[in-house]
C-alpha positions, 0 to 999 in steps of 0.5 A: 125118982123121975129118972128111974121111971123113965128108965123103967118105961124105956125098958118095958117098951124095949122088951115089948118090941123084942117080944112082939115080933116073935109072938106075931111070927108064931100067929102068922105061921098058924094062919092058912090062906086059901085062894078060891078058884076064880075066873074073870071073862069079858066079851071083847068082840062079837058078830054073826057066828062068833064071840071073842072072850078074854079069860083070866083064871087062877084055876082050870076052867070050863066054857059052857054054851046055851041056846044052840044046837050044832057044831061049835069050835074054839080058837085060842091065843095066849098073847096079843092086843085087844082094843090097843091093849096088850094081854097075855104077858103072864099067861100060859096055854090052859090046855089043848083045844079040840077042833070042833064040838057038837052041842046036842041040847039047847040047854047047853053044855061044856064046849071047852075044859082047860087043864090049867089056869091061864095065869102062869105067874103073878101079874094084872088080869090083862097080863094073865088073860088069854083070848078065846074065840067061840065060833058057831052057826051065824043064825044062833044067838047063844049065851057063853059062860066061863067058870073056874073048877075046884 
């Protein structure tokens, strides 16, 4: 009787092992994963008339500025080093850069609209980052923000 119980238990465990993977696969097939647009940025350098940002996104993004009226320009670099650390190994150019933009209100406005994410392929945030330098009147002290678009 003990041998029969052992054989039945082993058969039941084997049956579960055979059935379980196919049940798991069908549940996984029905799950829809949604990745939300995200943007990470950090000011890595600043001085009179400029701020340099590292920006990493998984979606197109906007750069906005507040607290300034006048001419603003944005420069882009897709790879290089900041503080001895490399960036951009998995990045792409997020889109064309206009030479200058006129900001007409101190309440702000968008100074750059990307067409693409910075991430070209998987990698760390540093690998997917690009460098953007925002240049403005040296007397100004603006606030710069980066937001991903849907």
